[in-house]
RODO-2510 file (C-alpha; in nm, 4 decimals, decimal comma):
residues 222
     n   res          X          Y          Z
     1     m    -1,3212   -16,4064     0,9213
     2     i    -1,2914   -16,6880     0,6849
     3     p    -1,5722   -16,7031     0,4274
     4     i    -1,7520   -17,0269     0,4313
     5     i    -2,0215   -17,1675     0,1948
     6     v    -2,1952   -17,4949     0,2917
     7     i    -2,4111   -17,7100     0,0750
     8     d    -2,6131   -17,9589     0,2698
     9     g    -2,8673   -18,2266     0,1386
    10     p    -2,9327   -18,5924     0,0938
    11     a    -2,7275   -18,8213    -0,1312
    12     g    -2,7628   -18,7818    -0,4983
    13     t    -2,8681   -18,4292    -0,5198
    14     g    -2,5522   -18,3089    -0,6943
    15     k    -2,4140   -18,1193    -0,3967
    16     g    -2,0677   -18,2590    -0,4460
    17     t    -2,0538   -18,1532    -0,8031
    18     i    -2,1780   -17,8035    -0,7251
    19     a    -1,9312   -17,7756    -0,4324
    20     a    -1,6418   -17,8777    -0,6567
    21     l    -1,7483   -17,6244    -0,9341
    22     l    -1,7721   -17,3470    -0,6745
    23     a    -1,4362   -17,4174    -0,5234
    24     e    -1,2811   -17,4181    -0,8667
    25     r    -1,4517   -17,0905    -0,9709
    26     l    -1,3616   -16,9089    -0,6447
    27     g    -1,0203   -17,0698    -0,5888
    28     w    -1,1269   -17,1796    -0,2440
    29     h    -1,0551   -17,4963    -0,0387
    30     l    -1,3059   -17,7874    -0,0763
    31     l    -1,4346   -18,0200     0,2028
    32     d    -1,6379   -18,3285     0,1128
    33     s    -1,7564   -18,4228     0,4621
    34     g    -1,9422   -18,7226     0,3278
    35     a    -1,6109   -18,8700     0,2239
    36     l    -1,4926   -18,8785     0,5910
    37     y    -1,7826   -19,0999     0,6918
    38     r    -1,7443   -19,3088     0,3729
    39     v    -1,3864   -19,3732     0,4582
    40     l    -1,4737   -19,4648     0,8157
    41     g    -1,7482   -19,7033     0,6751
    42     l    -1,4828   -19,8622     0,4473
    43     a    -1,2285   -19,8839     0,7229
    44     a    -1,4789   -20,0449     0,9585
    45     t    -1,5888   -20,2883     0,6947
    46     q    -1,2215   -20,3896     0,6189
    47     q    -1,1479   -20,4252     0,9861
    48     q    -1,4741   -20,5972     1,0617
    49     v    -1,5858   -20,3424     1,3116
    50     p    -1,9600   -20,3789     1,3790
    51     l    -2,1461   -20,0808     1,2426
    52     n    -2,3482   -20,0623     1,5614
    53     d    -2,0568   -20,0476     1,7895
    54     g    -2,0166   -19,6807     1,8603
    55     k    -1,7167   -19,7160     2,0913
    56     k    -1,5059   -19,9062     1,8479
    57     l    -1,6088   -19,6900     1,5575
    58     t    -1,5162   -19,3733     1,7562
    59     q    -1,1690   -19,5281     1,8369
    60     l    -1,1328   -19,6045     1,4617
    61     a    -1,2376   -19,2460     1,3625
    62     e    -0,9800   -19,1004     1,6012
    63     s    -0,7024   -19,3089     1,4507
    64     l    -0,7829   -19,2717     1,0778
    65     a    -0,4712   -19,2097     0,8672
    66     l    -0,6673   -19,0081     0,6186
    67     q    -0,5476   -18,7656     0,3451
    68     f    -0,6982   -18,5638     0,0642
    69     q    -0,4513   -18,4961    -0,2123
    70     d    -0,5290   -18,3531    -0,5549
    71     g    -0,8852   -18,4804    -0,5571
    72     r    -0,7844   -18,8257    -0,4388
    73     v    -0,8720   -18,9823    -0,1016
    74     l    -0,5897   -19,1812     0,0697
    75     l    -0,6414   -19,4184     0,3693
    76     d    -0,3140   -19,5592     0,5166
    77     d    -0,1532   -19,4289     0,1879
    78     a    -0,3871   -19,6448    -0,0263
    79     d    -0,5991   -19,4705    -0,2882
    80     v    -0,9645   -19,5424    -0,1908
    81     t    -1,1237   -19,2704    -0,4007
    82     e    -1,3345   -19,5120    -0,5954
    83     a    -1,3809   -19,7689    -0,3250
    84     i    -1,5636   -19,5269    -0,1029
    85     r    -1,8200   -19,4574    -0,3745
    86     a    -1,9571   -19,8134    -0,3701
    87     e    -2,3309   -19,8287    -0,2687
    88     a    -2,2553   -20,0733     0,0280
    89     i    -1,9988   -19,8161     0,1594
    90     g    -2,2486   -19,5345     0,1289
    91     m    -2,4982   -19,7288     0,3363
    92     a    -2,2285   -19,8076     0,5909
    93     a    -2,1302   -19,4346     0,6125
    94     s    -2,4952   -19,3579     0,6945
    95     q    -2,4850   -19,6094     0,9707
    96     v    -2,1600   -19,4998     1,1358
    97     a    -2,2742   -19,1329     1,1018
    98     a    -2,5550   -19,2052     1,3381
    99     h    -2,3137   -19,2379     1,6377
   100     s    -2,2848   -18,9135     1,8373
   101     p    -1,9229   -18,9917     1,9536
   102     v    -1,8159   -19,0723     1,6000
   103     r    -1,9436   -18,7301     1,4789
   104     s    -1,7677   -18,5517     1,7662
   105     a    -1,4484   -18,7273     1,6706
   106     l    -1,4666   -18,5867     1,3134
   107     l    -1,6017   -18,2533     1,3947
   108     n    -1,2717   -18,0725     1,4655
   109     w    -1,1087   -18,2353     1,1584
   110     q    -1,3820   -18,0720     0,9463
   111     r    -1,3550   -17,7352     1,1185
   112     q    -0,9846   -17,7262     1,0718
   113     c    -1,0468   -17,7279     0,6913
   114     a    -1,1736   -17,3675     0,7136
   115     q    -0,8751   -17,1737     0,5852
   116     l    -0,8233   -16,8637     0,3642
   117     p    -0,9162   -16,7631     0,1090
   118     g    -1,2288   -16,9507     0,1924
   119     l    -1,3991   -17,2884     0,2177
   120     i    -1,6723   -17,4652     0,0136
   121     a    -1,8071   -17,7650     0,2157
   122     d    -2,0822   -18,0175     0,1282
   123     g    -2,2486   -18,2655     0,3621
   124     r    -2,5657   -18,3067     0,5761
   125     d    -2,5213   -18,1117     0,8861
   126     l    -2,2746   -17,8510     0,7935
   127     g    -2,5075   -17,5604     0,8186
   128     t    -2,6712   -17,6652     1,1394
   129     v    -2,3758   -17,8255     1,3433
   130     v    -2,0223   -17,8027     1,1831
   131     f    -2,0343   -17,4327     1,0441
   132     p    -2,3569   -17,2785     1,1904
   133     d    -2,2071   -16,9271     1,1250
   134     a    -2,1327   -16,9973     0,7608
   135     a    -2,2085   -16,6864     0,5526
   136     l    -2,4063   -16,8798     0,2899
   137     k    -2,5964   -17,2050     0,3382
   138     i    -2,7550   -17,3934     0,0567
   139     f    -2,9870   -17,6978     0,1085
   140     l    -3,0022   -17,9057    -0,2166
   141     d    -3,2758   -18,1547    -0,2538
   142     a    -3,4373   -18,3717    -0,5159
   143     s    -3,6941   -18,6601    -0,5280
   144     a    -3,5731   -19,0039    -0,4388
   145     e    -3,6762   -19,1310    -0,7675
   146     v    -3,4662   -18,8832    -0,9629
   147     r    -3,1679   -18,9320    -0,7360
   148     a    -3,1878   -19,3032    -0,7739
   149     n    -3,2045   -19,2627    -1,1540
   150     r    -2,8929   -19,0459    -1,1613
   151     r    -2,7080   -19,3133    -0,9624
   152     y    -2,8370   -19,5790    -1,1828
   153     k    -2,7009   -19,4057    -1,4958
   154     q    -2,3682   -19,3545    -1,3251
   155     l    -2,3308   -19,7256    -1,2435
   156     i    -2,4388   -19,8335    -1,5908
   157     e    -2,1901   -19,5941    -1,7418
   158     k    -1,9112   -19,7502    -1,5339
   159     g    -2,0079   -20,0969    -1,6675
   160     l    -2,1567   -20,1977    -1,3244
   161     s    -2,4809   -20,3763    -1,2740
   162     a    -2,7651   -20,1945    -1,1067
   163     n    -3,1232   -20,2299    -1,0090
   164     l    -3,3182   -19,9100    -1,0190
   165     l    -3,5932   -20,0264    -0,7767
   166     a    -3,3350   -20,1370    -0,5283
   167     l    -3,1600   -19,8070    -0,5520
   168     i    -3,4736   -19,6170    -0,4850
   169     a    -3,5393   -19,8332    -0,1841
   170     d    -3,1779   -19,7802    -0,0561
   171     i    -3,2036   -19,4058    -0,1003
   172     r    -3,5312   -19,3837     0,0857
   173     e    -3,3941   -19,6036     0,3719
   174     r    -3,0912   -19,3874     0,3952
   175     d    -3,2863   -19,0635     0,3810
   176     d    -3,5117   -19,1933     0,6605
   177     r    -3,2061   -19,2924     0,8789
   178     d    -3,0277   -18,9570     0,8088
   179     r    -3,3373   -18,7439     0,8773
   180     h    -3,4478   -18,9213     1,2033
   181     r    -3,1206   -18,9923     1,3687
   182     a    -3,0922   -18,8630     1,7188
   183     v    -2,7745   -18,6652     1,6563
   184     a    -2,7263   -18,4053     1,3860
   185     p    -3,0231   -18,5076     1,1658
   186     l    -3,0227   -18,4047     0,8021
   187     c    -3,2294   -18,0985     0,7787
   188     a    -3,2099   -17,7524     0,6279
   189     a    -3,0737   -17,4737     0,8545
   190     a    -3,3320   -17,2074     0,9345
   191     n    -3,1496   -16,9498     0,7122
   192     a    -3,0524   -17,1857     0,4352
   193     v    -3,1511   -17,1194     0,0687
   194     l    -3,3397   -17,4153    -0,0555
   195     v    -3,2738   -17,5439    -0,4095
   196     d    -3,4722   -17,8342    -0,5625
   197     s    -3,2718   -18,0035    -0,8363
   198     t    -3,5321   -18,2563    -0,9321
   199     t    -3,6000   -18,0965    -1,2707
   200     l    -3,2780   -17,9033    -1,3115
   201     s    -2,9570   -17,9744    -1,4771
   202     i    -2,6173   -17,9340    -1,3058
   203     s    -2,5573   -17,6036    -1,4886
   204     e    -2,9066   -17,4765    -1,3919
   205     v    -2,8374   -17,5548    -1,0388
   206     f    -2,4955   -17,3932    -1,0450
   207     d    -2,6548   -17,0800    -1,1920
   208     q    -2,8990   -17,0556    -0,9020
   209     v    -2,6295   -17,1168    -0,6518
   210     w    -2,3867   -16,8747    -0,8093
   211     k    -2,6501   -16,5949    -0,7913
   212     e    -2,6575   -16,6478    -0,4107
   213     v    -2,2870   -16,6409    -0,3918
   214     r    -2,2870   -16,3105    -0,5676
   215     r    -2,5521   -16,1820    -0,3448
   216     v    -2,3688   -16,2778    -0,0314
   217     f    -2,0153   -16,2036    -0,1437
   218     p    -2,0417   -15,9059    -0,3868
   219     h    -1,6951   -15,7854    -0,2761
   220     l    -1,5204   -16,1155    -0,3601
   221     i    -1,6792   -16,1567    -0,7100
   222     q    -1,5312   -15,9662    -1,0009
***
């Protein structure tokens, strides 16, 4: 059995950072499932594929020339690591992810990432759909206001313009779409450990998650 840890939750909770820290600490493989949908959102935008056209989006998903190399994301050999983090692409990712055939097209790709010595994966439906048998499931959450403020600070630090109220509205809209979509809605698995990062630092969140890792995998942790 390949050990798998999944971290689900809405955008801006810090799940990607926590997943990367865990993968580094354990020496396991890392899957950022959200990057798949962001790349598809970017590709659809570049190729002017309507975000409500499930058939064309599925065809595009099945033909994506996507690679993850040393922390970078490559699409058709072009580095799109930074491009897929744009707010507009995040919203596009949420829209393309609402199509059931699109999710099915990317499901096997995600499952193939489960390889020894283990996998750390973050996303929105990993514990409920992609890896329902994962040994440890974390659901990381935080208030929309705090998540928007974190994103606001990130954009300002990069020298980009940002509007906090608009970010809050965007996050709430995305949350609503992700939680109420007909297929694989964002929700905590029944056996997930809930962690609220609203008032916690990244190190404090990591400490909580690490305790759960040690509880579930005592034989793997020295």
